[in-house]
C-alpha positions as CSV (number, residue, x, y, z in Angstrom):
1,M,-1.1,-120.7,1.4
2,A,-3.1,-117.5,2.1
3,R,-5.2,-116.5,-0.3
4,R,-4.8,-112.9,-1.7
5,K,-7.5,-110.4,-0.9
6,S,-9.3,-108.6,-3.3
7,S,-9.3,-104.8,-3.2
8,K,-12.8,-105.1,-2.0
9,D,-11.9,-107.1,0.9
10,L,-9.1,-104.3,2.1
11,S,-9.9,-101.8,4.8
12,V,-9.2,-98.1,3.6
13,E,-5.9,-98.2,5.8
14,E,-4.6,-101.4,4.4
15,L,-5.2,-99.6,0.9
16,R,-3.7,-96.3,2.0
17,R,-0.7,-98.2,3.2
18,L,-0.2,-100.5,0.2
19,L,-0.5,-97.2,-1.8
20,V,2.2,-95.6,0.1
21,E,4.2,-98.8,-0.1
22,K,3.7,-98.9,-3.8
23,Q,4.7,-94.9,-4.3
24,R,7.8,-95.8,-2.2
25,I,8.8,-99.2,-4.4
26,A,8.5,-97.0,-7.6
27,R,10.5,-94.1,-6.1
28,Q,13.4,-96.7,-5.1
29,E,13.1,-98.0,-8.4
30,R,13.4,-94.5,-10.0
31,L,16.5,-93.9,-8.0
32,E,18.5,-97.3,-8.6
33,R,17.8,-96.4,-12.8
34,F,19.4,-92.6,-12.1
35,R,22.2,-93.9,-10.1
36,K,23.2,-96.8,-12.8
37,T,22.8,-93.9,-15.4
38,G,25.2,-92.0,-13.5
39,R,22.8,-89.1,-12.5
40,V,23.1,-89.6,-8.7
41,V,20.8,-87.5,-6.8
42,T,21.4,-87.7,-3.0
43,L,18.4,-86.6,-1.0
44,E,18.2,-85.9,2.9
45,S,15.6,-87.9,3.1
46,D,18.0,-90.6,1.9
47,L,20.3,-90.0,4.7
48,E,20.4,-91.7,7.8
49,A,18.3,-89.5,10.4
50,P,20.7,-88.3,13.4
51,R,19.3,-89.3,16.8
52,L,18.0,-86.9,18.7
53,D,20.3,-87.4,21.8
54,S,23.3,-87.4,19.8
55,L,22.4,-84.3,18.5
56,R,22.1,-83.1,22.1
57,S,25.2,-83.9,23.3
58,E,27.3,-82.8,20.4
59,S,25.5,-79.3,20.8
60,L,26.2,-79.2,24.5
61,F,29.5,-80.3,23.5
62,D,30.3,-77.8,21.2
63,D,28.7,-75.1,23.3
64,A,30.7,-76.2,26.8
65,G,34.0,-76.3,24.8
66,G,33.7,-73.6,22.2
67,G,31.7,-71.1,25.0
68,E,34.7,-71.5,27.3
69,A,37.1,-71.0,24.4
70,Q,35.8,-68.1,22.9
71,A,34.7,-66.3,26.2
72,P,37.8,-64.5,27.2
73,R,37.9,-63.0,23.7
74,R,34.5,-61.7,23.8
75,R,35.2,-60.1,27.2
76,A,38.4,-58.4,25.7
77,L,36.5,-57.7,22.6
78,D,33.6,-55.7,25.0
79,Y,36.4,-53.9,26.8
80,F,38.1,-53.0,23.7
81,L,35.0,-51.4,22.3
82,L,33.7,-49.8,25.6
83,T,37.4,-48.1,25.9
84,V,36.7,-46.8,22.0
85,E,33.4,-45.2,23.0
86,V,34.8,-43.9,26.3
87,L,37.8,-42.3,24.4
88,A,35.5,-41.1,21.5
89,V,32.8,-39.2,23.8
90,L,35.8,-37.8,25.8
91,G,37.2,-36.5,22.7
92,L,33.7,-34.9,22.0
93,V,34.1,-33.2,25.3
94,F,37.4,-31.9,24.2
95,L,36.1,-30.6,20.8
96,L,33.2,-28.9,22.1
97,F,35.3,-27.2,25.0
98,N,37.8,-26.1,22.9
99,G,35.3,-24.9,20.3
100,L,33.9,-22.7,22.9
101,E,37.0,-21.3,23.8
102,V,38.1,-20.7,20.1
103,I,34.2,-19.0,20.0
104,R,35.1,-16.9,23.2
105,E,38.2,-15.6,21.6
106,L,37.1,-14.9,18.6
107,N,34.1,-12.9,20.1
108,R,37.2,-11.2,22.1
109,E,38.9,-10.2,19.3
110,V,35.8,-9.0,17.1
111,A,34.8,-7.1,20.5
112,L,38.6,-5.3,20.6
113,S,38.6,-4.7,17.1
114,L,35.3,-3.0,17.3
115,E,36.3,-1.0,20.4
116,Q,36.9,2.5,20.2
117,P,39.3,3.7,22.3
118,T,38.4,6.1,24.8
119,L,39.6,9.5,23.8
120,T,41.1,11.9,26.2
121,P,40.1,15.1,25.9
122,T,43.2,17.5,25.0
123,P,43.7,20.0,27.7
124,P,43.4,23.7,26.4
125,I,46.8,24.9,25.7
126,R,48.3,26.6,28.8
127,A,48.9,30.3,28.6
128,V,52.1,31.5,28.6
129,V,51.5,34.9,30.3
130,L,48.3,36.7,31.8
131,P,46.5,38.3,29.1
132,S,46.0,42.1,28.7
133,G,50.0,42.8,28.5
134,H,51.2,45.6,26.7
135,T,53.6,48.4,27.0
136,P,52.7,51.7,29.2
137,P,51.5,54.1,26.7
138,I,53.5,56.7,25.6
139,N,52.1,59.6,23.7
140,G,49.0,57.7,22.7
141,V,51.0,54.9,21.4
142,V,50.8,51.4,23.0
143,R,51.7,47.9,21.7
144,P,51.6,44.7,22.9
145,N,54.6,43.6,25.5
146,D,56.4,40.9,24.0
147,A,59.5,41.8,26.5
148,E,57.5,40.1,29.3
149,I,57.0,36.6,27.3
150,P,60.2,34.2,27.3
151,E,62.2,34.4,23.9
152,H,61.9,30.4,23.6
153,L,57.7,30.9,24.0
154,R,57.3,33.6,21.5
155,P,56.4,31.3,18.6
156,L,53.7,29.4,20.7
157,V,52.1,32.8,21.6
158,Q,51.7,33.5,18.1
159,S,50.3,30.4,17.3
160,L,48.0,30.9,20.3
161,A,46.5,34.0,18.8
162,N,45.5,32.0,15.9
163,I,43.0,30.0,17.6
164,P,39.4,30.2,16.1
165,V,36.9,31.9,18.1
166,P,33.9,29.9,19.0
167,T,30.5,30.2,17.1
168,P,28.4,32.8,19.4
169,G,25.4,31.0,21.4
170,P,22.9,31.9,23.7
171,E,25.1,30.4,26.9
172,Q,28.2,32.5,26.1
173,A,28.6,35.7,28.1
174,R,27.7,39.1,26.7
175,R,27.7,41.9,29.1
176,I,29.9,42.4,32.2
177,Q,28.5,44.7,35.1
178,I,30.7,45.8,38.4
179,P,28.4,48.4,40.1
180,A,31.3,48.8,42.9
181,I,33.3,50.4,40.2
182,G,31.0,51.5,37.4
183,V,31.5,48.9,35.1
184,D,29.5,48.1,32.4
185,A,30.9,46.7,29.2
186,S,30.2,44.1,26.3
187,I,32.2,40.9,26.3
188,V,33.9,39.4,23.3
189,Q,35.5,35.8,22.9
190,G,39.2,35.8,22.7
191,D,41.7,38.1,25.0
192,G,44.0,38.8,21.8
193,W,45.5,41.7,21.2
194,E,42.6,43.0,18.8
195,Q,39.4,41.3,20.7
196,L,40.7,43.4,23.8
197,K,40.1,46.5,21.7
198,K,36.5,45.7,21.7
199,G,35.7,45.4,25.2
200,V,36.1,42.6,28.0
201,G,37.4,39.4,26.5
202,Q,36.7,35.7,27.7
203,H,39.5,33.5,27.3
204,I,38.9,30.7,25.0
205,G,37.7,27.1,26.3
206,T,37.1,29.0,29.8
207,A,33.7,28.2,31.3
208,N,30.5,29.9,29.9
209,P,28.6,31.7,32.9
210,G,26.9,29.8,35.5
211,E,28.9,26.5,34.5
212,N,31.4,24.9,36.9
213,G,34.9,25.8,35.8
214,N,36.7,29.1,35.7
215,M,35.5,31.9,33.4
216,V,38.6,34.1,32.7
217,L,37.8,37.7,31.5
218,S,40.4,40.3,30.5
219,A,40.4,44.1,30.0
220,H,43.0,47.0,29.8
221,N,43.4,49.3,32.6
222,D,44.8,52.5,30.9
223,V,44.1,52.0,27.0
224,F,40.9,51.2,24.8
225,G,38.5,52.4,27.4
226,E,40.4,51.7,30.4
227,I,37.4,49.1,31.5
228,F,39.4,47.5,34.3
229,R,41.3,50.6,35.5
230,Y,39.5,50.4,39.1
231,L,39.7,46.5,39.8
232,D,42.1,47.4,43.1
233,Q,39.2,49.0,44.6
234,L,36.7,45.9,44.5
235,K,36.5,44.4,47.9
236,P,35.2,40.9,49.1
237,G,31.8,41.0,48.7
238,D,31.1,43.3,45.8
239,E,29.2,41.9,42.7
240,I,30.1,41.2,39.5
241,I,26.9,40.7,37.2
242,I,27.6,38.6,33.8
243,H,24.7,38.5,31.4
244,T,23.9,35.7,28.5
245,Q,21.3,36.1,25.8
246,R,18.8,34.2,28.6
247,Q,20.2,35.0,32.2
248,V,21.8,36.6,34.5
249,Y,24.2,35.7,36.9
250,V,25.5,37.4,40.0
251,Y,29.1,36.6,41.2
252,V,30.8,37.7,44.8
253,V,34.1,39.0,45.0
254,Y,36.3,37.1,47.6
255,N,40.1,38.0,46.9
256,T,41.9,40.2,44.8
257,V,45.9,39.5,44.4
258,V,48.8,41.5,42.2
259,V,51.0,39.0,40.6
260,E,53.7,38.6,38.1
261,P,52.6,38.3,34.4
262,T,54.0,34.7,34.2
263,D,51.6,33.2,37.2
264,V,49.2,31.6,34.8
265,Q,47.8,29.1,37.7
266,Y,45.2,31.7,38.5
267,M,43.6,30.7,34.7
268,D,43.2,27.0,35.8
269,P,39.7,25.2,35.9
270,T,38.1,25.4,39.0
271,V,35.3,22.8,40.3
272,A,32.8,25.6,41.5
273,P,31.5,28.2,39.2
274,E,34.1,31.0,39.5
275,V,34.8,34.4,37.6
276,T,38.3,35.7,37.4
277,L,39.2,39.3,36.4
278,I,42.9,40.1,35.2
279,S,44.1,43.7,34.0
280,C,47.7,45.4,33.6
281,Y,49.1,47.1,37.2
282,P,50.4,49.2,38.0
283,Y,48.2,52.2,36.2
284,L,50.5,53.0,33.3
285,V,53.4,51.1,34.2
286,D,51.6,47.6,33.6
287,T,54.8,45.5,34.5
288,Q,52.4,43.4,36.9
289,R,49.2,41.8,36.5
290,I,45.9,42.4,39.0
291,I,43.7,39.4,39.7
292,V,39.8,39.9,41.2
293,Q,38.3,36.4,41.9
294,G,34.7,35.8,42.1
295,R,32.2,32.9,43.2
296,L,28.7,32.4,41.8
297,K,26.1,33.8,44.1
298,S,23.0,33.1,42.0
299,G,22.1,32.8,38.5
300,G,18.6,32.8,36.3
């Protein structure tokens, strides 16, 4: 029987193994005692350690079998998510586009609401008859000739007489000279009965001297100074001189014509600067009108 070695005779390695074995035995006894008293504690170290090769084989099996079964599901899920993302992007693009259209429409509506309609200038009321009409003077008595005005238009003529006279300005005609027939008279605004008692009247709304358009001037031929008595003696080339506060304008006669009182087209606007002189005709008969037209020659 071999003699037991004393602790002095043991090597360090042998002492370490003995100490580990003693701790293991003590631990086993402690566990056994716990089991007997009902306090069972199963430690992971007590379980049989699985073999490495078995773990590898089971993992590969699971990966192969489970992976093959789950692959179609994953692909379907990926396709579904991709479809959802595409639809979401398309929806966002649609919303942005629709939003831009809505904004543009709102801008158009706002612009339309802010835009003021272009106002068409109200054309001046066309005269019913040429101005300066009156009855022939009998025993010094003269009055407007209402008979030459169509009866249904007489109220309109009366309303035209109430048109306000423009405020005097430096661009308005103030004086007329016609050297060929010795005319030198003042010009007033308006060609109604009362205005023509004062001199030559300019039809309200017609062009000022030097402006593009037709400046219409009227005066009597056999009453109130007989200013335009000799219009029928004017010839093409004769001068009509119009003064304003600042300038002098020279027009040259190019046409003379005798017309009916209702031939109001001679008062229509013109493109170029022109002047139209109107008076009753013949002298002391006054059943017609004489028209003298001139074009601007110079001004300034």
